[in-house]
DSSP file (Angstrom, degrees, kcal/mol; ACC not computed):
  #  RESIDUE AA STRUCTURE BP1 BP2  ACC     N-H-->O    O-->H-N    N-H-->O    O-->H-N    TCO  KAPPA ALPHA  PHI   PSI    X-CA   Y-CA   Z-CA
    1    1 A M              0   0    0      0, 0.0     2,-0.4     0, 0.0    51,-0.2   0.000 360.0 360.0 360.0 139.3    7.6   -5.3    8.4
    2    2 A I  E     -A   51   0A   0     49,-3.2    49,-2.3     0, 0.0     2,-0.4  -0.964 360.0-122.2-122.6 133.7    5.1   -7.0    6.2
    3    3 A E  E     +A   50   0A   0     -2,-0.4    47,-0.3    47,-0.2     3,-0.1  -0.603  32.7 168.4 -74.5 128.1    3.8   -5.9    2.8
    4    4 A V  E     +     0   0A   0     45,-2.8     2,-0.3    -2,-0.4    46,-0.2   0.504  65.3  17.6-116.0 -11.0    0.1   -5.4    2.7
    5    5 A L  E     -A   49   0A   0     44,-1.2    44,-2.9     2,-0.0     2,-0.4  -0.959  52.0-177.3-159.2 140.5   -0.3   -3.6   -0.6
    6    6 A S  E     +A   48   0A   0     -2,-0.3    67,-0.5    42,-0.2     2,-0.3  -0.987  24.9 145.6-138.3 134.5    1.6   -3.0   -3.8
    7    7 A T  E     -A   47   0A   0     40,-2.3    40,-2.4    -2,-0.4    -2,-0.0  -0.993  48.7-145.7-160.6 157.8    0.4   -0.9   -6.7
    8    8 A N  S    S+     0   0    0     -2,-0.3    -1,-0.1    38,-0.2    40,-0.1   0.395  76.3 102.5-101.3  -4.0    1.3    1.5   -9.5
    9    9 A D     >  -     0   0    0      1,-0.2     4,-2.4    38,-0.1     5,-0.2  -0.722  56.8-163.1 -86.8 109.5   -2.0    3.5   -8.9
   10   10 A P  H  > S+     0   0    0      0, 0.0     4,-2.3     0, 0.0    -1,-0.2   0.815  89.5  52.2 -65.0 -29.5   -1.2    6.7   -7.0
   11   11 A I  H  > S+     0   0    0      2,-0.2     4,-2.5     1,-0.2     5,-0.2   0.932 111.2  46.1 -70.8 -45.3   -4.8    7.2   -6.0
   12   12 A R  H  > S+     0   0    0      2,-0.2     4,-2.5     1,-0.2    -1,-0.2   0.898 113.7  50.5 -61.6 -41.3   -5.2    3.7   -4.6
   13   13 A L  H  X S+     0   0    0     -4,-2.4     4,-2.5     2,-0.2    -2,-0.2   0.940 111.6  46.4 -62.6 -48.7   -1.9    4.1   -2.8
   14   14 A N  H  X S+     0   0    0     -4,-2.3     4,-2.1     1,-0.2    -2,-0.2   0.899 112.8  50.2 -63.1 -40.9   -2.9    7.4   -1.3
   15   15 A F  H  X S+     0   0    0     -4,-2.5     4,-2.7     2,-0.2    -1,-0.2   0.925 110.7  49.4 -63.0 -44.4   -6.3    6.1   -0.2
   16   16 A A  H  X S+     0   0    0     -4,-2.5     4,-2.6     1,-0.2     5,-0.2   0.910 109.8  51.2 -61.6 -43.1   -4.7    3.0    1.4
   17   17 A E  H  X S+     0   0    0     -4,-2.5     4,-2.4     1,-0.2    -1,-0.2   0.908 112.3  47.2 -59.8 -41.8   -2.2    5.2    3.3
   18   18 A T  H  X S+     0   0    0     -4,-2.1     4,-2.8     2,-0.2    -2,-0.2   0.911 111.0  50.7 -66.6 -43.6   -5.1    7.4    4.6
   19   19 A V  H  X S+     0   0    0     -4,-2.7     4,-1.3     2,-0.2    -2,-0.2   0.928 113.3  45.5 -59.9 -46.2   -7.2    4.3    5.6
   20   20 A L  H  <>S+     0   0    0     -4,-2.6     5,-2.7     2,-0.2     4,-0.2   0.920 113.2  49.4 -65.2 -43.9   -4.3    2.8    7.5
   21   21 A R  H ><5S+     0   0    0     -4,-2.4     3,-1.7     1,-0.2    -2,-0.2   0.920 109.7  51.4 -61.2 -43.8   -3.4    6.2    9.2
   22   22 A D  H 3<5S+     0   0    0     -4,-2.8    -1,-0.2     1,-0.3    -2,-0.2   0.787 107.3  54.5 -64.8 -26.2   -7.1    6.7   10.2
   23   23 A A  T 3<5S-     0   0    0     -4,-1.3    -1,-0.3    -3,-0.2    -2,-0.2   0.436 120.9-110.4 -84.9   0.1   -7.1    3.2   11.7
   24   24 A G  T < 5S+     0   0    0     -3,-1.7     2,-0.6     1,-0.3    -3,-0.2   0.727  72.5 139.9  79.4  22.0   -4.0    4.1   13.8
   25   25 A I      < -     0   0    0     -5,-2.7     2,-0.5    -6,-0.2    -1,-0.3  -0.882  50.1-136.1-104.2 123.2   -1.7    1.9   11.9
   26   26 A H        -     0   0    0     -2,-0.6    26,-0.6    -3,-0.1     2,-0.3  -0.657  30.5-175.9 -76.2 124.2    1.8    3.2   11.1
   27   27 A A  E     -B   51   0A   0     -2,-0.5     2,-0.4    24,-0.1    24,-0.2  -0.920  17.4-151.2-124.4 149.7    2.6    2.3    7.5
   28   28 A V  E     -B   50   0A   0     22,-2.6    22,-2.9    -2,-0.3     2,-0.5  -0.973   9.8-148.2-119.4 132.5    5.8    2.8    5.4
   29   29 A T  E     -B   49   0A   0     -2,-0.4     2,-0.3    20,-0.2    20,-0.2  -0.892  18.8-170.5-103.6 126.8    5.7    3.3    1.7
   30   30 A L  E     +B   48   0A   0     18,-3.1    18,-2.2    -2,-0.5    -2,-0.0  -0.791  57.9  24.2-113.9 156.8    8.6    2.0   -0.3
   31   31 A D  S  > S+     0   0    0     -2,-0.3     4,-2.4    16,-0.2     5,-0.2   0.569  72.3 128.1  72.3  13.6    9.7    2.3   -3.9
   32   32 A A  H  > S+     0   0    0      2,-0.2     4,-2.4    -3,-0.2     5,-0.2   0.915  76.3  46.3 -64.4 -41.7    7.9    5.6   -4.6
   33   33 A E  H  > S+     0   0    0      2,-0.2     4,-2.3     1,-0.2    -1,-0.2   0.911 113.0  48.8 -68.0 -41.7   11.1    7.2   -5.9
   34   34 A T  H  > S+     0   0    0      2,-0.2     4,-1.1     1,-0.2     6,-0.2   0.921 113.4  47.2 -63.8 -44.0   12.0    4.3   -8.1
   35   35 A S  H ><>S+     0   0    0     -4,-2.4     5,-3.1     1,-0.2     3,-0.5   0.914 112.8  49.0 -62.8 -43.9    8.5    4.1   -9.5
   36   36 A A  H ><5S+     0   0    0     -4,-2.4     3,-1.9     1,-0.2    -1,-0.2   0.849 102.3  63.1 -65.7 -34.6    8.5    7.9  -10.1
   37   37 A L  H 3<5S+     0   0    0     -4,-2.3    -1,-0.2     1,-0.3    -2,-0.2   0.853 109.2  40.7 -57.7 -35.4   11.9    7.7  -11.8
   38   38 A F  T X<5S-     0   0    0     -4,-1.1     3,-1.1    -3,-0.5    -1,-0.3   0.145 123.7-102.9-100.6  17.9   10.3    5.5  -14.5
   39   39 A G  T < 5 -     0   0    0     -3,-1.9    -3,-0.2     1,-0.2    -2,-0.1   0.585  55.9 -85.5  75.7   9.4    7.1    7.6  -14.7
   40   40 A G  T 3 <S+     0   0    0     -5,-3.1    -1,-0.2    -6,-0.2    -4,-0.1   0.620 108.3 109.5  69.2  11.4    5.1    5.0  -12.7
   41   41 A S    <   +     0   0    0     -3,-1.1    -2,-0.1    -6,-0.3    -1,-0.1   0.574  42.6  95.9-100.0  -9.5    4.5    3.1  -15.9
   42   42 A L    >   -     0   0    0     -7,-0.2     3,-1.7    -4,-0.2    -4,-0.1  -0.726  63.6-151.4 -85.2 118.8    6.6    0.0  -15.4
   43   43 A P  T 3  S+     0   0    0      0, 0.0    -1,-0.2     0, 0.0     3,-0.1   0.720  91.9  56.6 -65.3 -20.9    4.4   -2.7  -14.0
   44   44 A W  T 3  S+     0   0    0      1,-0.2     2,-0.7   -36,-0.0    -2,-0.0   0.509  94.6  70.3 -90.3  -3.4    7.3   -4.5  -12.2
   45   45 A V  S <  S+     0   0    0     -3,-1.7     2,-0.3   -10,-0.1    -1,-0.2  -0.774  70.6 166.3-111.9  85.3    8.2   -1.4  -10.2
   46   46 A K        -     0   0    0     -2,-0.7     2,-0.3    -3,-0.1   -38,-0.2  -0.710  39.3-116.3-100.0 150.1    5.3   -1.0   -7.8
   47   47 A R  E     -A    7   0A   0    -40,-2.4   -40,-2.3    -2,-0.3     2,-0.4  -0.657  35.7-152.2 -79.3 140.6    5.0    1.1   -4.7
   48   48 A R  E     -AB   6  30A   0    -18,-2.2   -18,-3.1    -2,-0.3     2,-0.5  -0.932  11.2-150.7-123.0 139.7    4.6   -1.0   -1.6
   49   49 A I  E     -AB   5  29A   0    -44,-2.9   -45,-2.8    -2,-0.4   -44,-1.2  -0.937  19.4-172.3-107.4 127.6    3.0   -0.4    1.7
   50   50 A L  E     -AB   3  28A   0    -22,-2.9   -22,-2.6    -2,-0.5     2,-0.3  -0.903   4.9-174.5-119.2 147.7    4.5   -2.2    4.7
   51   51 A V  E     -AB   2  27A   0    -49,-2.3   -49,-3.2    -2,-0.3   -24,-0.1  -0.884  38.4 -82.6-131.8 165.3    3.2   -2.4    8.3
   52   52 A A    >>  -     0   0    0    -26,-0.6     3,-1.5    -2,-0.3     4,-0.6  -0.350  42.4-114.3 -64.4 149.4    4.6   -3.9   11.5
   53   53 A E  G >4 S+     0   0    0      1,-0.3     3,-1.1     2,-0.2     4,-0.4   0.865 116.9  57.4 -53.3 -39.8    4.0   -7.6   11.9
   54   54 A D  G 34 S+     0   0    0      1,-0.2     4,-0.3     2,-0.1    -1,-0.3   0.741 109.6  45.3 -65.5 -22.9    1.7   -7.0   14.9
   55   55 A D  G <> S+     0   0    0     -3,-1.5     4,-2.9     1,-0.1    -1,-0.2   0.439  85.1  97.7 -98.3  -1.7   -0.5   -4.7   12.7
   56   56 A E  H <X S+     0   0    0     -3,-1.1     4,-2.8    -4,-0.6     5,-0.3   0.924  83.4  45.3 -57.8 -51.3   -0.7   -7.0    9.7
   57   57 A A  H  > S+     0   0    0     -4,-0.4     4,-2.2     1,-0.2    -1,-0.2   0.926 116.9  45.0 -61.0 -46.0   -4.1   -8.7   10.5
   58   58 A K  H  > S+     0   0    0     -4,-0.3     4,-2.8     2,-0.2     5,-0.2   0.916 113.4  51.1 -63.7 -42.7   -5.7   -5.4   11.4
   59   59 A A  H  X S+     0   0    0     -4,-2.9     4,-2.6     1,-0.2     5,-0.2   0.919 111.4  46.8 -62.3 -44.8   -4.2   -3.6    8.3
   60   60 A R  H  X S+     0   0    0     -4,-2.8     4,-2.3    -5,-0.2    -1,-0.2   0.897 113.7  48.9 -64.3 -39.4   -5.4   -6.4    5.9
   61   61 A R  H  X S+     0   0    0     -4,-2.2     4,-1.9    -5,-0.3    -2,-0.2   0.931 113.0  46.4 -65.6 -46.0   -8.9   -6.3    7.5
   62   62 A V  H  X S+     0   0    0     -4,-2.8     4,-1.8     1,-0.2    -2,-0.2   0.912 114.9  46.9 -64.3 -43.3   -9.2   -2.5    7.3
   63   63 A L  H  X S+     0   0    0     -4,-2.6     4,-2.5    -5,-0.2    -1,-0.2   0.894 110.0  53.3 -67.1 -39.1   -7.9   -2.4    3.7
   64   64 A A  H  < S+     0   0    0     -4,-2.3    -1,-0.2    -5,-0.2    -2,-0.2   0.872 111.5  46.4 -63.5 -36.8  -10.2   -5.3    2.6
   65   65 A Q  H  < S+     0   0    0     -4,-1.9    -1,-0.2     1,-0.2    -2,-0.2   0.854 120.2  38.2 -71.9 -35.2  -13.2   -3.4    4.0
   66   66 A A  H  < S+     0   0    0     -4,-1.8    -2,-0.2    -5,-0.2    -1,-0.2   0.734 119.4  39.6 -90.1 -24.2  -12.2   -0.1    2.4
   67   67 A M  S  < S-     0   0    0     -4,-2.5    -1,-0.2    -5,-0.2     2,-0.1  -0.985  77.3-121.1-134.9 133.4  -10.9   -1.2   -0.9
   68   68 A P        -     0   0    0      0, 0.0     2,-0.4     0, 0.0    -3,-0.1  -0.439  36.4-116.0 -67.3 145.7  -12.0   -3.9   -3.4
   69   69 A R        +     0   0    0     -5,-0.1     2,-0.1    -2,-0.1     4,-0.1  -0.678  50.7 143.6 -85.7 135.4   -9.4   -6.5   -4.1
   70   70 A D        -     0   0    0     -2,-0.4    -1,-0.1     2,-0.3     0, 0.0  -0.261  69.7 -30.5-137.7-131.9   -8.0   -6.7   -7.7
   71   71 A E  S    S+     0   0    0     -2,-0.1     2,-0.1     2,-0.0    -2,-0.1   0.660 113.5  83.9 -72.5 -14.2   -4.6   -7.3   -9.2
   72   72 A D              0   0    0      1,-0.1    -2,-0.3   -67,-0.0   -65,-0.1  -0.394 360.0 360.0 -85.9 165.3   -2.8   -5.9   -6.2
   73   73 A T              0   0    0    -67,-0.5    -1,-0.1    -2,-0.1   -66,-0.1   0.425 360.0 360.0 -94.1 360.0   -2.0   -7.6   -2.9
């Protein structure tokens, strides 16, 4: 599994999950519970989206087209 996005922004996270799902890419979100435990306000506890290695290039391409790049990966 390869990380393709990490963020504290729940809207950005949800949008990314939807974009990946619509592209037929299975994604796993990690650290949602840890982030929620701290109110999502701690910058070092980000939620992460991971995809299979085989889907990494497609996932990055789809996310780059759908979402502007900023401080997140």
